[in-house]
C-alpha positions in Angstrom: -120.3 -19.3 201.9 -118.4 -17.6 204.7 -116.2 -20.7 205.0 -115.4 -20.6 201.1 -114.7 -16.8 201.5 -112.2 -17.4 204.2 -110.5 -20.2 202.2 -109.9 -18.1 199.2 -106.8 -16.2 200.5 -105.2 -19.4 201.2 -105.8 -20.8 197.6 -102.7 -20.7 195.5 -102.8 -21.4 191.7 -100.1 -23.9 190.4 -97.5 -22.6 187.9 -99.0 -24.7 185.2 -102.4 -23.0 185.7 -100.9 -19.6 185.7 -98.9 -20.4 182.5 -102.1 -21.9 180.9 -103.9 -18.7 181.7 -101.4 -16.3 180.4 -101.1 -18.4 177.2 -104.9 -18.1 176.8 -104.7 -14.3 177.2 -101.9 -14.0 174.6 -103.7 -16.1 172.2 -106.7 -14.0 172.6 -104.8 -10.8 172.0 -103.2 -12.2 168.9 -106.6 -13.2 167.5 -108.0 -9.7 168.0 -104.8 -8.1 166.3 -105.2 -10.5 163.4 -109.1 -10.3 163.2 -110.3 -7.4 165.2 -114.0 -8.2 164.2 -113.7 -11.2 166.6 -114.6 -8.9 169.3 -117.5 -7.0 167.6 -120.7 -6.3 169.5 -122.8 -4.3 167.0 -122.8 -3.2 163.5 -122.7 0.4 162.0 -124.9 1.4 159.2 -123.7 4.2 156.6 -126.7 5.2 154.4 -126.2 6.8 150.9 -123.4 8.2 149.1 -120.9 11.1 150.0 -120.1 9.8 153.5 -116.5 9.2 154.7 -115.5 6.6 157.2 -112.0 7.5 158.5 -109.7 5.6 160.9 -106.0 5.9 161.9 -103.7 3.1 161.6 -100.9 3.5 164.2 -97.2 3.2 163.3 -96.8 0.1 165.3 -99.3 -1.7 162.9 -96.9 -1.6 160.0 -93.6 -3.6 159.4 -90.3 -1.7 159.5 -89.2 -2.8 156.2 -90.9 -4.5 153.1 -94.4 -4.0 151.7 -97.6 -4.5 153.5 -101.3 -4.9 153.0 -104.3 -3.2 154.6 -107.4 -5.3 155.1 -110.8 -4.0 156.1 -114.2 -5.4 156.3 -117.1 -3.4 154.8 -120.4 -5.1 153.6 -123.1 -4.3 151.2 -126.0 -6.3 149.8 -126.6 -6.9 146.0 -127.0 -5.4 143.5 -124.2 -3.3 145.2 -125.3 0.2 144.2 -122.8 2.1 146.2 -119.2 2.3 145.1 -116.2 3.1 147.4 -113.0 5.2 147.2 -110.2 4.5 149.4 -107.8 7.2 150.5 -104.4 6.8 152.3 -103.2 10.0 153.8 -105.5 11.8 151.5 -104.3 10.1 148.3 -106.9 7.9 146.6 -105.5 4.4 146.2 -108.5 2.2 145.4 -112.0 2.7 143.6 -114.9 0.3 143.2 -117.5 1.6 140.9 -121.3 2.0 141.9 -123.3 -0.8 140.6 -120.3 -3.1 139.8 -122.0 -6.4 139.4 -119.0 -8.5 140.5 -119.0 -10.2 143.8 -118.3 -8.2 146.9 -115.5 -9.6 148.8 -115.6 -10.8 152.4 -113.1 -8.2 153.1 -111.0 -5.7 151.0 -107.3 -5.9 150.7 -105.3 -2.7 149.6 -101.5 -3.7 149.3 -99.2 -0.9 150.2 -95.8 -0.4 148.5 -92.3 -0.6 150.4 -91.6 3.2 150.5 -95.2 3.9 151.9 -95.0 1.1 154.4 -91.8 2.5 155.7 -93.3 6.1 156.0 -96.3 4.5 157.8 -94.0 2.7 160.1 -92.6 6.0 161.2 -95.7 8.1 161.3 -98.8 6.0 161.0 -101.6 6.1 158.3 -104.8 7.8 157.9 -107.3 5.6 156.0 -110.5 6.9 154.7 -113.3 5.3 152.9 -115.9 7.3 150.9 -119.2 6.0 149.6 -120.0 7.1 146.1 -122.8 6.8 143.7 -126.4 8.0 143.2 -128.4 5.4 145.2 -129.6 7.6 148.3 -131.4 4.6 149.9 -128.6 2.2 149.6 -126.3 1.5 152.5 -123.0 -0.2 153.5 -122.3 -1.7 157.0 -119.7 -3.1 159.2 -119.2 -4.9 162.5 -118.0 -2.3 165.2 -114.9 -3.1 167.1 -115.1 -1.9 170.6 -112.9 1.2 171.4 -111.0 -0.8 174.0 -109.7 -3.3 171.4 -108.6 -0.9 168.7 -108.9 2.6 167.2 -112.3 4.2 166.8 -113.5 5.4 163.5 -115.2 8.7 162.5 -118.1 9.1 160.0 -118.0 12.5 158.4 -115.9 13.7 161.2 -117.9 12.5 164.2 -117.1 9.6 166.5 -120.9 8.9 166.8 -121.9 6.2 164.1 -125.6 5.1 163.4 -126.1 1.7 164.9 -127.9 -1.2 163.0 -129.9 -1.7 166.1 -131.0 2.0 166.3 -129.4 4.9 168.0 -125.6 5.8 167.8 -122.6 3.9 168.7 -118.8 4.5 168.8 -116.0 2.1 167.8 -113.8 1.1 165.0 -113.8 -0.6 161.4 -112.5 -4.1 161.3 -109.0 -3.1 160.1 -105.6 -4.9 160.2 -102.3 -5.1 158.5 -100.2 -7.8 157.3 -96.6 -7.8 156.0 -96.2 -9.0 152.4 -92.5 -8.9 151.9 -91.5 -7.4 148.5 -93.7 -4.9 146.6 -96.2 -6.7 144.4 -95.6 -6.2 140.7 -98.4 -5.1 138.4 -99.8 -8.0 136.4 -101.1 -6.3 133.4 -99.8 -2.7 133.1 -96.9 -0.5 134.4 -96.7 3.3 134.6 -94.1 5.8 135.7 -96.6 8.3 137.3 -96.1 7.6 141.0 -99.5 7.2 142.5 -101.6 7.2 139.4 -104.2 4.6 139.2 -104.6 2.4 136.2 -107.9 0.4 136.1 -107.8 -3.2 135.1 -110.3 -6.1 135.7 -109.4 -9.6 136.6 -111.0 -12.5 138.4 -109.6 -11.8 142.0 -110.5 -10.2 145.2 -110.7 -6.4 145.1 -107.2 -5.0 145.5 -105.3 -2.0 144.9 -101.6 -1.2 144.9 -99.8 2.3 145.7 -96.3 2.6 144.7 -93.9 5.3 144.2 -91.9 5.4 140.9 -93.2 1.8 140.2 -96.2 0.0 139.0 -99.6 1.0 140.3 -102.7 -0.8 139.6 -106.2 -1.2 140.8 -108.2 -4.3 140.4 -111.9 -4.7 141.0 -113.2 -8.4 141.6 
């Protein structure tokens, strides 16, 4: 053992080994940025309606131009008694009704218009998800991303969130942003009322669109 310890200072990794190591680190960081729940180590449990999960998206998460989409992972077991209302900077942009029998998506996607994306690129965006409905015994849950990987969530203003394994935990909701280019156009309806939500149904993942002076829609899968 002493001989090995003495030999360590003389070991010089090759350039190829260093390059391979750096490439692996970059690949892991890109994976965590694209799918932050790859680093999860616990899951959070939110019981009943009237609770609000909040997390801030930094300005760097948004593209400088064009539209974007926010994705987040939040799970619930059938028959899905709890609904959700999603807010961006305090404005409701998506709603899923309590007891909606349609399939619960693997993750939710909320498209954001070009103007709102540009504002978020400058100032960041505060995302809030509120549980709604009358089923006090029901719950939603999500894998917790460690604070060292991303932003931390709060539940009703507190950084401590109930853990599915018991006790309390701190960490973030799996949350990421992708650039989508031009703003999506409403498929079934158009309105002139800025951020007013128009409810439609279609066979697609749950999505919402927030626009300013353009079409705005909300689809429930």
